N, CA, C and O atoms as a GROMACS GRO file, in nm:
protein
  536
    1MET      N    1  -4.049  11.155  15.342
    1MET     CA    2  -4.090  11.046  15.258
    1MET      C    3  -3.967  10.978  15.200
    1MET      O    4  -3.867  11.044  15.171
    2ILE      N    5  -3.973  10.849  15.182
    2ILE     CA    6  -3.860  10.771  15.133
    2ILE      C    7  -3.864  10.769  14.980
    2ILE      O    8  -3.968  10.747  14.919
    3THR      N    9  -3.750  10.792  14.922
    3THR     CA   10  -3.744  10.790  14.776
    3THR      C   11  -3.726  10.646  14.727
    3THR      O   12  -3.691  10.558  14.805
    4ALA      N   13  -3.750  10.625  14.599
    4ALA     CA   14  -3.738  10.492  14.541
    4ALA      C   15  -3.595  10.443  14.551
    4ALA      O   16  -3.571  10.326  14.581
    5ARG      N   17  -3.500  10.532  14.525
    5ARG     CA   18  -3.358  10.494  14.530
    5ARG      C   19  -3.318  10.458  14.673
    5ARG      O   20  -3.248  10.358  14.693
    6ALA      N   21  -3.360  10.535  14.771
    6ALA     CA   22  -3.328  10.505  14.911
    6ALA      C   23  -3.395  10.376  14.955
    6ALA      O   24  -3.336  10.297  15.029
    7GLY      N   25  -3.518  10.354  14.909
    7GLY     CA   26  -3.588  10.229  14.942
    7GLY      C   27  -3.518  10.108  14.882
    7GLY      O   28  -3.507  10.004  14.947
    8LEU      N   29  -3.470  10.123  14.759
    8LEU     CA   30  -3.397  10.015  14.694
    8LEU      C   31  -3.268   9.985  14.768
    8LEU      O   32  -3.233   9.868  14.787
    9ARG      N   33  -3.196  10.089  14.810
    9ARG     CA   34  -3.072  10.069  14.887
    9ARG      C   35  -3.100   9.998  15.019
    9ARG      O   36  -3.023   9.912  15.061
   10LEU      N   37  -3.209  10.034  15.084
   10LEU     CA   38  -3.246   9.972  15.211
   10LEU      C   39  -3.275   9.823  15.192
   10LEU      O   40  -3.230   9.739  15.270
   11VAL      N   41  -3.349   9.791  15.086
   11VAL     CA   42  -3.380   9.650  15.058
   11VAL      C   43  -3.251   9.574  15.024
   11VAL      O   44  -3.231   9.463  15.073
   12GLN      N   45  -3.165   9.633  14.941
   12GLN     CA   46  -3.038   9.568  14.906
   12GLN      C   47  -2.952   9.546  15.030
   12GLN      O   48  -2.888   9.442  15.045
   13HIS      N   49  -2.950   9.645  15.119
   13HIS     CA   50  -2.872   9.634  15.242
   13HIS      C   51  -2.924   9.520  15.329
   13HIS      O   52  -2.846   9.444  15.386
   14ARG      N   53  -3.055   9.510  15.341
   14ARG     CA   54  -3.114   9.403  15.423
   14ARG      C   55  -3.092   9.266  15.361
   14ARG      O   56  -3.066   9.169  15.433
   15ILE      N   57  -3.101   9.255  15.230
   15ILE     CA   58  -3.075   9.128  15.163
   15ILE      C   59  -2.929   9.087  15.182
   15ILE      O   60  -2.900   8.970  15.208
   16ALA      N   61  -2.838   9.183  15.170
   16ALA     CA   62  -2.696   9.153  15.190
   16ALA      C   63  -2.669   9.109  15.333
   16ALA      O   64  -2.590   9.017  15.356
   17ALA      N   65  -2.734   9.173  15.431
   17ALA     CA   66  -2.715   9.134  15.571
   17ALA      C   67  -2.770   8.993  15.596
   17ALA      O   68  -2.709   8.914  15.667
   18LEU      N   69  -2.884   8.963  15.537
   18LEU     CA   70  -2.942   8.830  15.551
   18LEU      C   71  -2.851   8.726  15.486
   18LEU      O   72  -2.831   8.618  15.544
   19ARG      N   73  -2.797   8.754  15.369
   19ARG     CA   74  -2.707   8.662  15.300
   19ARG      C   75  -2.582   8.635  15.384
   19ARG      O   76  -2.536   8.521  15.395
   20ARG      N   77  -2.526   8.741  15.444
   20ARG     CA   78  -2.407   8.724  15.531
   20ARG      C   79  -2.440   8.637  15.651
   20ARG      O   80  -2.360   8.551  15.690
   21ALA      N   81  -2.558   8.658  15.710
   21ALA     CA   82  -2.597   8.578  15.827
   21ALA      C   83  -2.613   8.432  15.791
   21ALA      O   84  -2.569   8.344  15.865
   22VAL      N   85  -2.676   8.404  15.677
   22VAL     CA   86  -2.696   8.265  15.635
   22VAL      C   87  -2.562   8.200  15.604
   22VAL      O   88  -2.538   8.087  15.644
   23LEU      N   89  -2.475   8.271  15.533
   23LEU     CA   90  -2.343   8.215  15.500
   23LEU      C   91  -2.262   8.188  15.625
   23LEU      O   92  -2.192   8.086  15.633
   24THR      N   93  -2.269   8.276  15.723
   24THR     CA   94  -2.196   8.256  15.848
   24THR      C   95  -2.247   8.133  15.920
   24THR      O   96  -2.168   8.055  15.973
   25GLU      N   97  -2.380   8.115  15.923
   25GLU     CA   98  -2.438   7.998  15.990
   25GLU      C   99  -2.398   7.869  15.920
   25GLU      O  100  -2.364   7.770  15.985
   26VAL      N  101  -2.403   7.868  15.788
   26VAL     CA  102  -2.365   7.748  15.712
   26VAL      C  103  -2.217   7.718  15.732
   26VAL      O  104  -2.179   7.602  15.748
   27GLU      N  105  -2.134   7.821  15.732
   27GLU     CA  106  -1.991   7.800  15.755
   27GLU      C  107  -1.965   7.744  15.895
   27GLU      O  108  -1.878   7.659  15.913
   28ASP      N  109  -2.041   7.791  15.994
   28ASP     CA  110  -2.025   7.740  16.130
   28ASP      C  111  -2.060   7.592  16.138
   28ASP      O  112  -1.989   7.515  16.202
   29ILE      N  113  -2.169   7.553  16.075
   29ILE     CA  114  -2.210   7.412  16.077
   29ILE      C  115  -2.107   7.327  16.003
   29ILE      O  116  -2.069   7.220  16.050
   30ASN      N  117  -2.062   7.376  15.887
   30ASN     CA  118  -1.961   7.302  15.812
   30ASN      C  119  -1.830   7.292  15.890
   30ASN      O  120  -1.762   7.189  15.885
   31ARG      N  121  -1.795   7.397  15.961
   31ARG     CA  122  -1.674   7.395  16.042
   31ARG      C  123  -1.688   7.294  16.156
   31ARG      O  124  -1.593   7.222  16.188
   32LEU      N  125  -1.805   7.288  16.218
   32LEU     CA  126  -1.830   7.192  16.325
   32LEU      C  127  -1.823   7.049  16.271
   32LEU      O  128  -1.764   6.961  16.335
   33ILE      N  129  -1.883   7.025  16.155
   33ILE     CA  130  -1.878   6.892  16.094
   33ILE      C  131  -1.733   6.856  16.062
   33ILE      O  132  -1.691   6.742  16.086
   34TYR      N  133  -1.657   6.950  16.010
   34TYR     CA  134  -1.516   6.927  15.980
   34TYR      C  135  -1.441   6.884  16.107
   34TYR      O  136  -1.364   6.788  16.105
   35HIS      N  137  -1.464   6.957  16.217
   35HIS     CA  138  -1.393   6.925  16.341
   35HIS      C  139  -1.436   6.789  16.398
   35HIS      O  140  -1.354   6.717  16.455
   36ILE      N  141  -1.563   6.755  16.382
   36ILE     CA  142  -1.609   6.624  16.430
   36ILE      C  143  -1.543   6.512  16.350
   36ILE      O  144  -1.495   6.415  16.408
   37LEU      N  145  -1.541   6.526  16.218
   37LEU     CA  146  -1.478   6.423  16.135
   37LEU      C  147  -1.329   6.413  16.163
   37LEU      O  148  -1.275   6.303  16.178
   38ARG      N  149  -1.264   6.525  16.168
   38ARG     CA  150  -1.119   6.527  16.193
   38ARG      C  151  -1.088   6.473  16.332
   38ARG      O  152  -0.997   6.392  16.349
   39GLY      N  153  -1.162   6.518  16.432
   39GLY     CA  154  -1.140   6.472  16.568
   39GLY      C  155  -1.165   6.323  16.583
   39GLY      O  156  -1.090   6.255  16.653
   40GLY      N  157  -1.270   6.272  16.518
   40GLY     CA  158  -1.298   6.130  16.526
   40GLY      C  159  -1.187   6.046  16.468
   40GLY      O  160  -1.150   5.943  16.524
   41VAL      N  161  -1.133   6.090  16.355
   41VAL     CA  162  -1.023   6.015  16.293
   41VAL      C  163  -0.898   6.022  16.381
   41VAL      O  164  -0.829   5.921  16.397
   42ILE      N  165  -0.869   6.138  16.437
   42ILE     CA  166  -0.750   6.152  16.522
   42ILE      C  167  -0.761   6.067  16.647
   42ILE      O  168  -0.666   5.999  16.686
   43VAL      N  169  -0.878   6.069  16.712
   43VAL     CA  170  -0.898   5.988  16.832
   43VAL      C  171  -0.890   5.839  16.798
   43VAL      O  172  -0.831   5.761  16.872
   44SER      N  173  -0.948   5.801  16.686
   44SER     CA  174  -0.944   5.662  16.643
   44SER      C  175  -0.800   5.616  16.619
   44SER      O  176  -0.760   5.509  16.666
   45VAL      N  177  -0.725   5.696  16.548
   45VAL     CA  178  -0.585   5.661  16.520
   45VAL      C  179  -0.505   5.655  16.650
   45VAL      O  180  -0.417   5.570  16.665
   46ALA      N  181  -0.534   5.744  16.744
   46ALA     CA  182  -0.463   5.742  16.872
   46ALA      C  183  -0.490   5.610  16.947
   46ALA      O  184  -0.397   5.550  17.000
   47PHE      N  185  -0.616   5.566  16.951
   47PHE     CA  186  -0.648   5.438  17.016
   47PHE      C  187  -0.583   5.321  16.944
   47PHE      O  188  -0.532   5.228  17.008
   48LEU      N  189  -0.585   5.325  16.812
   48LEU     CA  190  -0.524   5.216  16.736
   48LEU      C  191  -0.373   5.211  16.760
   48LEU      O  192  -0.316   5.103  16.780
   49LEU      N  193  -0.308   5.326  16.757
   49LEU     CA  194  -0.164   5.329  16.784
   49LEU      C  195  -0.133   5.280  16.925
   49LEU      O  196  -0.037   5.205  16.946
   50PHE      N  197  -0.214   5.323  17.021
   50PHE     CA  198  -0.193   5.278  17.158
   50PHE      C  199  -0.210   5.126  17.168
   50PHE      O  200  -0.135   5.060  17.239
   51GLY      N  201  -0.308   5.073  17.096
   51GLY     CA  202  -0.328   4.927  17.094
   51GLY      C  203  -0.209   4.855  17.034
   51GLY      O  204  -0.167   4.751  17.085
   52PHE      N  205  -0.154   4.909  16.925
   52PHE     CA  206  -0.036   4.847  16.864
   52PHE      C  207   0.087   4.858  16.954
   52PHE      O  208   0.168   4.765  16.961
   53ILE      N  209   0.101   4.970  17.023
   53ILE     CA  210   0.212   4.986  17.118
   53ILE      C  211   0.198   4.886  17.232
   53ILE      O  212   0.296   4.824  17.272
   54LEU      N  213   0.075   4.870  17.285
   54LEU     CA  214   0.053   4.770  17.390
   54LEU      C  215   0.084   4.629  17.340
   54LEU      O  216   0.137   4.547  17.415
   55THR      N  217   0.053   4.602  17.214
   55THR     CA  218   0.085   4.471  17.156
   55THR      C  219   0.235   4.447  17.158
   55THR      O  220   0.281   4.339  17.193
   56GLY      N  221   0.311   4.549  17.120
   56GLY     CA  222   0.456   4.536  17.119
   56GLY      C  223   0.516   4.525  17.258
   56GLY      O  224   0.611   4.450  17.280
   57VAL      N  225   0.462   4.600  17.353
   57VAL     CA  226   0.516   4.601  17.489
   57VAL      C  227   0.479   4.475  17.566
   57VAL      O  228   0.564   4.416  17.633
   58THR      N  229   0.353   4.434  17.556
   58THR     CA  230   0.308   4.319  17.636
   58THR      C  231   0.334   4.185  17.570
   58THR      O  232   0.339   4.082  17.637
   59GLY      N  233   0.350   4.184  17.439
   59GLY     CA  234   0.372   4.059  17.369
   59GLY      C  235   0.246   3.981  17.339
   59GLY      O  236   0.252   3.868  17.289
   60HIS      N  237   0.130   4.039  17.370
   60HIS     CA  238   0.004   3.973  17.336
   60HIS      C  239  -0.009   3.968  17.184
   60HIS      O  240   0.033   4.061  17.115
   61PRO      N  241  -0.067   3.862  17.131
   61PRO     CA  242  -0.088   3.857  16.986
   61PRO      C  243  -0.200   3.953  16.944
   61PRO      O  244  -0.285   3.990  17.025
   62LEU      N  245  -0.198   3.991  16.818
   62LEU     CA  246  -0.307   4.073  16.767
   62LEU      C  247  -0.435   3.991  16.768
   62LEU      O  248  -0.432   3.871  16.738
   63PRO      N  249  -0.547   4.052  16.802
   63PRO     CA  250  -0.672   3.976  16.808
   63PRO      C  251  -0.716   3.930  16.670
   63PRO      O  252  -0.699   4.001  16.571
   64ASP      N  253  -0.772   3.811  16.665
   64ASP     CA  254  -0.821   3.759  16.538
   64ASP      C  255  -0.971   3.782  16.520
   64ASP      O  256  -1.025   3.757  16.412
   65LYS      N  257  -1.039   3.831  16.624
   65LYS     CA  258  -1.180   3.867  16.614
   65LYS      C  259  -1.208   3.986  16.705
   65LYS      O  260  -1.129   4.019  16.793
   66SER      N  261  -1.320   4.049  16.680
   66SER     CA  262  -1.353   4.167  16.758
   66SER      C  263  -1.416   4.129  16.892
   66SER      O  264  -1.466   4.018  16.911
   67ILE      N  265  -1.412   4.225  16.982
   67ILE     CA  266  -1.469   4.207  17.116
   67ILE      C  267  -1.609   4.267  17.115
   67ILE      O  268  -1.627   4.377  17.063
   68PRO      N  269  -1.708   4.199  17.170
   68PRO     CA  270  -1.842   4.259  17.178
   68PRO      C  271  -1.837   4.389  17.260
   68PRO      O  272  -1.764   4.397  17.358
   69PRO      N  273  -1.913   4.488  17.218
   69PRO     CA  274  -1.909   4.617  17.288
   69PRO      C  275  -1.939   4.609  17.437
   69PRO      O  276  -1.886   4.689  17.514
   70ARG      N  277  -2.022   4.514  17.480
   70ARG     CA  278  -2.055   4.505  17.623
   70ARG      C  279  -1.936   4.456  17.706
   70ARG      O  280  -1.932   4.478  17.826
   71LEU      N  281  -1.840   4.389  17.643
   71LEU     CA  282  -1.721   4.341  17.713
   71LEU      C  283  -1.601   4.433  17.695
   71LEU      O  284  -1.493   4.407  17.749
   72LEU      N  285  -1.620   4.539  17.620
   72LEU     CA  286  -1.507   4.627  17.586
   72LEU      C  287  -1.454   4.701  17.709
   72LEU      O  288  -1.334   4.722  17.721
   73GLY      N  289  -1.542   4.740  17.800
   73GLY     CA  290  -1.498   4.813  17.920
   73GLY      C  291  -1.398   4.735  18.004
   73GLY      O  292  -1.298   4.791  18.049
   74ALA      N  293  -1.424   4.607  18.023
   74ALA     CA  294  -1.333   4.523  18.102
   74ALA      C  295  -1.198   4.511  18.033
   74ALA      O  296  -1.094   4.511  18.099
   75GLU      N  297  -1.200   4.500  17.901
   75GLU     CA  298  -1.073   4.490  17.826
   75GLU      C  299  -0.993   4.619  17.835
   75GLU      O  300  -0.870   4.616  17.843
   76LEU      N  301  -1.061   4.730  17.834
   76LEU     CA  302  -0.992   4.859  17.845
   76LEU      C  303  -0.932   4.879  17.983
   76LEU      O  304  -0.822   4.933  17.996
   77ILE      N  305  -1.003   4.836  18.086
   77ILE     CA  306  -0.953   4.849  18.223
   77ILE      C  307  -0.829   4.762  18.243
   77ILE      O  308  -0.736   4.800  18.315
   78ARG      N  309  -0.828   4.645  18.179
   78ARG     CA  310  -0.713   4.554  18.191
   78ARG      C  311  -0.598   4.591  18.096
   78ARG      O  312  -0.495   4.524  18.094
   79PHE      N  313  -0.616   4.698  18.018
   79PHE     CA  314  -0.514   4.745  17.922
   79PHE      C  315  -0.472   4.636  17.824
   79PHE      O  316  -0.353   4.615  17.801
   80THR      N  317  -0.568   4.567  17.769
   80THR     CA  318  -0.535   4.467  17.667
   80THR      C  319  -0.530   4.536  17.531
   80THR      O  320  -0.609   4.626  17.504
   81PRO      N  321  -0.438   4.494  17.446
   81PRO     CA  322  -0.431   4.555  17.313
   81PRO      C  323  -0.561   4.539  17.234
   81PRO      O  324  -0.602   4.630  17.162
   82ALA      N  325  -0.626   4.424  17.249
   82ALA     CA  326  -0.750   4.401  17.175
   82ALA      C  327  -0.856   4.504  17.211
   82ALA      O  328  -0.932   4.548  17.124
   83GLY      N  329  -0.862   4.544  17.337
   83GLY     CA  330  -0.961   4.642  17.379
   83GLY      C  331  -0.940   4.776  17.311
   83GLY      O  332  -1.036   4.837  17.263
   84TYR      N  333  -0.817   4.823  17.308
   84TYR     CA  334  -0.789   4.954  17.249
   84TYR      C  335  -0.797   4.950  17.096
   84TYR      O  336  -0.837   5.049  17.035
   85LEU      N  337  -0.761   4.839  17.036
   85LEU     CA  338  -0.776   4.826  16.891
   85LEU      C  339  -0.924   4.826  16.852
   85LEU      O  340  -0.962   4.890  16.754
   86ASN      N  341  -1.005   4.755  16.927
   86ASN     CA  342  -1.149   4.753  16.900
   86ASN      C  343  -1.213   4.890  16.925
   86ASN      O  344  -1.302   4.931  16.851
   87LEU      N  345  -1.168   4.958  17.028
   87LEU     CA  346  -1.221   5.091  17.056
   87LEU      C  347  -1.186   5.187  16.942
   87LEU      O  348  -1.268   5.270  16.903
   88GLY      N  349  -1.065   5.177  16.891
   88GLY     CA  350  -1.025   5.262  16.778
   88GLY      C  351  -1.111   5.238  16.656
   88GLY      O  352  -1.150   5.332  16.587
   89VAL      N  353  -1.141   5.113  16.629
   89VAL     CA  354  -1.227   5.080  16.514
   89VAL      C  355  -1.369   5.130  16.538
   89VAL      O  356  -1.433   5.183  16.447
   90LEU      N  357  -1.420   5.115  16.660
   90LEU     CA  358  -1.556   5.163  16.690
   90LEU      C  359  -1.567   5.315  16.677
   90LEU      O  360  -1.665   5.366  16.624
   91VAL      N  361  -1.466   5.386  16.725
   91VAL     CA  362  -1.467   5.532  16.711
   91VAL      C  363  -1.466   5.570  16.563
   91VAL      O  364  -1.536   5.662  16.521
   92LEU      N  365  -1.387   5.498  16.485
   92LEU     CA  366  -1.382   5.525  16.341
   92LEU      C  367  -1.516   5.495  16.274
   92LEU      O  368  -1.555   5.566  16.182
   93ILE      N  369  -1.584   5.391  16.318
   93ILE     CA  370  -1.715   5.357  16.261
   93ILE      C  371  -1.819   5.462  16.299
   93ILE      O  372  -1.901   5.500  16.215
   94PHE      N  373  -1.817   5.509  16.422
   94PHE     CA  374  -1.920   5.602  16.468
   94PHE      C  375  -1.893   5.747  16.433
   94PHE      O  376  -1.980   5.832  16.455
   95THR      N  377  -1.777   5.779  16.378
   95THR     CA  378  -1.749   5.916  16.337
   95THR      C  379  -1.844   5.962  16.226
   95THR      O  380  -1.903   6.069  16.239
   96PRO      N  381  -1.863   5.885  16.118
   96PRO     CA  382  -1.961   5.929  16.018
   96PRO      C  383  -2.105   5.928  16.071
   96PRO      O  384  -2.188   6.008  16.026
   97VAL      N  385  -2.134   5.841  16.165
   97VAL     CA  386  -2.268   5.840  16.224
   97VAL      C  387  -2.293   5.972  16.297
   97VAL      O  388  -2.401   6.030  16.287
   98ALA      N  389  -2.191   6.020  16.369
   98ALA     CA  390  -2.204   6.150  16.437
   98ALA      C  391  -2.222   6.263  16.337
   98ALA      O  392  -2.297   6.357  16.362
   99ARG      N  393  -2.154   6.253  16.224
   99ARG     CA  394  -2.166   6.356  16.121
   99ARG      C  395  -2.307   6.358  16.063
   99ARG      O  396  -2.364   6.466  16.044
  100VAL      N  397  -2.364   6.242  16.036
  100VAL     CA  398  -2.499   6.234  15.981
  100VAL      C  399  -2.600   6.282  16.084
  100VAL      O  400  -2.697   6.350  16.049
  101LEU      N  401  -2.579   6.248  16.211
  101LEU     CA  402  -2.668   6.294  16.317
  101LEU      C  403  -2.665   6.447  16.327
  101LEU      O  404  -2.770   6.511  16.343
  102LEU      N  405  -2.547   6.505  16.319
  102LEU     CA  406  -2.536   6.651  16.324
  102LEU      C  407  -2.606   6.714  16.204
  102LEU      O  408  -2.671   6.818  16.218
  103SER      N  409  -2.592   6.653  16.087
  103SER     CA  410  -2.662   6.705  15.969
  103SER      C  411  -2.813   6.696  15.988
  103SER      O  412  -2.886   6.789  15.951
  104LEU      N  413  -2.859   6.586  16.045
  104LEU     CA  414  -3.003   6.571  16.070
  104LEU      C  415  -3.053   6.681  16.163
  104LEU      O  416  -3.157   6.741  16.137
  105LEU      N  417  -2.980   6.707  16.270
  105LEU     CA  418  -3.020   6.814  16.363
  105LEU      C  419  -3.019   6.949  16.294
  105LEU      O  420  -3.106   7.033  16.321
  106SER      N  421  -2.923   6.972  16.208
  106SER     CA  422  -2.915   7.098  16.134
  106SER      C  423  -3.035   7.114  16.043
  106SER      O  424  -3.094   7.222  16.037
  107PHE      N  425  -3.072   7.008  15.971
  107PHE     CA  426  -3.187   7.016  15.881
  107PHE      C  427  -3.317   7.029  15.959
  107PHE      O  428  -3.410   7.094  15.912
  108LEU      N  429  -3.325   6.967  16.077
  108LEU     CA  430  -3.444   6.984  16.161
  108LEU      C  431  -3.458   7.130  16.205
  108LEU      O  432  -3.568   7.184  16.208
  109GLU      N  433  -3.346   7.190  16.239
  109GLU     CA  434  -3.349   7.330  16.282
  109GLU      C  435  -3.393   7.421  16.167
  109GLU      O  436  -3.463   7.519  16.188
  110GLU      N  437  -3.351   7.387  16.046
  110GLU     CA  438  -3.388   7.467  15.928
  110GLU      C  439  -3.529   7.434  15.879
  110GLU      O  440  -3.583   7.504  15.793
  111ARG      N  441  -3.590   7.328  15.934
  111ARG     CA  442  -3.723   7.281  15.894
  111ARG      C  443  -3.728   7.242  15.746
  111ARG      O  444  -3.826   7.269  15.676
  112ASP      N  445  -3.622   7.178  15.701
  112ASP     CA  446  -3.612   7.131  15.563
  112ASP      C  447  -3.655   6.985  15.560
  112ASP      O  448  -3.573   6.895  15.584
  113ARG      N  449  -3.782   6.961  15.532
  113ARG     CA  450  -3.840   6.827  15.544
  113ARG      C  451  -3.777   6.725  15.452
  113ARG      O  452  -3.756   6.610  15.491
  114ALA      N  453  -3.746   6.765  15.330
  114ALA     CA  454  -3.690   6.669  15.234
  114ALA      C  455  -3.554   6.619  15.282
  114ALA      O  456  -3.527   6.499  15.278
  115TYR      N  457  -3.469   6.710  15.326
  115TYR     CA  458  -3.337   6.669  15.373
  115TYR      C  459  -3.344   6.596  15.507
  115TYR      O  460  -3.263   6.507  15.533
  116VAL      N  461  -3.441   6.632  15.590
  116VAL     CA  462  -3.460   6.558  15.716
  116VAL      C  463  -3.496   6.414  15.685
  116VAL      O  464  -3.444   6.322  15.748
  117LEU      N  465  -3.586   6.393  15.588
  117LEU     CA  466  -3.626   6.258  15.551
  117LEU      C  467  -3.508   6.179  15.494
  117LEU      O  468  -3.484   6.065  15.535
  118MET      N  469  -3.435   6.239  15.401
  118MET     CA  470  -3.321   6.168  15.340
  118MET      C  471  -3.212   6.138  15.442
  118MET      O  472  -3.156   6.029  15.445
  119THR      N  473  -3.181   6.236  15.526
  119THR     CA  474  -3.077   6.216  15.627
  119THR      C  475  -3.122   6.115  15.731
  119THR      O  476  -3.041   6.036  15.781
  120GLY      N  477  -3.250   6.116  15.765
  120GLY     CA  478  -3.303   6.016  15.858
  120GLY      C  479  -3.290   5.875  15.802
  120GLY      O  480  -3.258   5.781  15.875
  121ILE      N  481  -3.316   5.860  15.672
  121ILE     CA  482  -3.300   5.729  15.608
  121ILE      C  483  -3.154   5.684  15.612
  121ILE      O  484  -3.125   5.569  15.643
  122VAL      N  485  -3.064   5.776  15.582
  122VAL     CA  486  -2.921   5.742  15.586
  122VAL      C  487  -2.879   5.704  15.728
  122VAL      O  488  -2.808   5.605  15.747
  123LEU      N  489  -2.923   5.781  15.827
  123LEU     CA  490  -2.888   5.751  15.966
  123LEU      C  491  -2.946   5.616  16.008
  123LEU      O  492  -2.878   5.538  16.076
  124THR      N  493  -3.068   5.587  15.969
  124THR     CA  494  -3.128   5.458  16.001
  124THR      C  495  -3.049   5.344  15.938
  124THR      O  496  -3.023   5.243  16.004
  125ASN      N  497  -3.012   5.360  15.812
  125ASN     CA  498  -2.931   5.256  15.746
  125ASN      C  499  -2.797   5.235  15.816
  125ASN      O  500  -2.754   5.122  15.835
  126LEU      N  501  -2.733   5.344  15.855
  126LEU     CA  502  -2.605   5.331  15.926
  126LEU      C  503  -2.621   5.258  16.058
  126LEU      O  504  -2.544   5.168  16.090
  127LEU      N  505  -2.722   5.297  16.134
  127LEU     CA  506  -2.741   5.235  16.265
  127LEU      C  507  -2.781   5.088  16.253
  127LEU      O  508  -2.734   5.005  16.331
  128ILE      N  509  -2.866   5.056  16.157
  128ILE     CA  510  -2.905   4.917  16.137
  128ILE      C  511  -2.785   4.833  16.098
  128ILE      O  512  -2.768   4.722  16.148
  129SER      N  513  -2.701   4.885  16.009
  129SER     CA  514  -2.584   4.809  15.967
  129SER      C  515  -2.486   4.790  16.083
  129SER      O  516  -2.425   4.684  16.095
  130VAL      N  517  -2.470   4.891  16.168
  130VAL     CA  518  -2.380   4.877  16.283
  130VAL      C  519  -2.435   4.774  16.380
  130VAL      O  520  -2.360   4.691  16.432
  131VAL      N  521  -2.566   4.777  16.406
  131VAL     CA  522  -2.627   4.684  16.500
  131VAL      C  523  -2.622   4.541  16.445
  131VAL      O  524  -2.590   4.447  16.519
  132LEU      N  525  -2.654   4.524  16.318
  132LEU     CA  526  -2.656   4.390  16.260
  132LEU      C  527  -2.515   4.331  16.250
  132LEU      O  528  -2.497   4.210  16.267
  133LEU      N  529  -2.416   4.414  16.223
  133LEU     CA  530  -2.280   4.365  16.210
  133LEU      C  531  -2.212   4.345  16.345
  133LEU      O  532  -2.111   4.275  16.354
  134ALA      N  533  -2.267   4.405  16.450
  134ALA     CA  534  -2.208   4.388  16.582
  134ALA      C  535  -2.246   4.252  16.632
  134ALA      O  536  -2.208   4.214  16.742
   0.00000   0.00000   0.00000
C-alpha cells in the first residue's frame, strides 16, 4: 500500500516533470522565434548591402521608388541594385509577419483560443497593410 508521504512525493515528482517539459517546449518555441527574427534581419541586411555594393560598382543611381513584387524576379536576374535593395526591404517587412505566423501556429497547437484570435487579428492587420501598401 502507498503511504501518504510516498504519494505526495510521486505527485510532486510528476508535477515537476510536467513543469520541465512545458518550460522546455516554451524555450524551444522562443528560441525558434529568436532565430527567425535574427535570421530575417541578417538576410535583409545582406541583400541591402549587396544592393549598395552593386550601386557603387555599376554606377546605377539609387532607386527613387520601389519595384512591384511581380517584377522583382527580372530585376534580380539582371543584378540591378534596385532589385536587391527592394528584396532586402521586403525580407525585413516579412520577418515580423513570419514571427506572428509562427506564434499563431504555436497557439493553435496549444488550443489557446483567445491568443489564436488575437494573433489572427494581428496577422490579418499585417497582411492587409502589406497588400494595401504594395
